N, C-alpha and C positions, 0 to 999 in steps of 0.2 A: 348905248344899244352894243350889243356885241356884234362881230363880225358874221357868225353865224346867223344872228337876227336880222343883220342887214340883207345875206344872201338870201333868207327865206322871204324877207318884203319884196326884194326886187324879184324873185319867182313867182310868187302870189299876182303882182303887178303886173308882169307877162303874161300870165296864165289870164287874168281878167282882160288884159287889153286884147288878146288873143281871140278870144269869146265874142269881144266887142266886135270887132272887125269881122268875124268868121258871119255873126247874125246879122249884119248889116251887108255883108256881100261883098266886101270890098277886099279886093286882093292888095298882097303885099306891094305890088308893083304902084299899084294906083294911089296907095297911101303916101309911098316914097314920092312918088311924082309930085304928088300934091302938097306934099309937106319940104319937097326939097331936099329929102334925106335920102342915103345910100338903103336900097333895100336889105343889104346884110345889116345894116343898123337896126332896121324893124324887126328882123329874124332874131338878131340877138337879145333886144328886148324883150321879146315875146318868149325866147327861151330861158330869160332870167340870168342870160351871161353878161349882160352889158350894164354895166352903171352907167345911167345918162345924165343929163343935167335935169335940171328942174323945168326950165325953158322947154326940152324937147316932151317933155311928159306932159308939160301943160299946151303945148301943141296936139300933141294925140288926143288927149281926154277934149281939148276944146273942139277938133275935128268930129269926134264922135258925139258932139253935143251933152258932156258930161262935167258935170261940176267936179273939181279935183277934190274937195275936201270930201265930198260924198262917197269919191272912188277909196279914198285912203282911209276912209271909216268902213269899207266894205271890206277892203282886202285885209285889214288888222281882225276882222272878224271871220274871215274866210277861213 
C-alpha cells in the first residue's frame, strides 16, 4: 500500500467514525472520557490526520458496537 493509499484509508476511517459518533449523538468529550483518550486524539482520528494503533481503532469500533472487519470493508468500498 502506498503512502497516499494509507492516507486515503486513514481519512475514510476518520470520516466513517465521525459519522457513527454523530449519528449516535455522542460528543467528542464523552467518547474520549469513556475510552480514556485525549479529545484531541479523537479529533485527529476523525480528521484523518492521526495514524492510530489497531487497539485504539478496535476500542472505538467496539464502543459503537461495530464489527471492525465490517468497518474496514465498508471504508474500502467508500
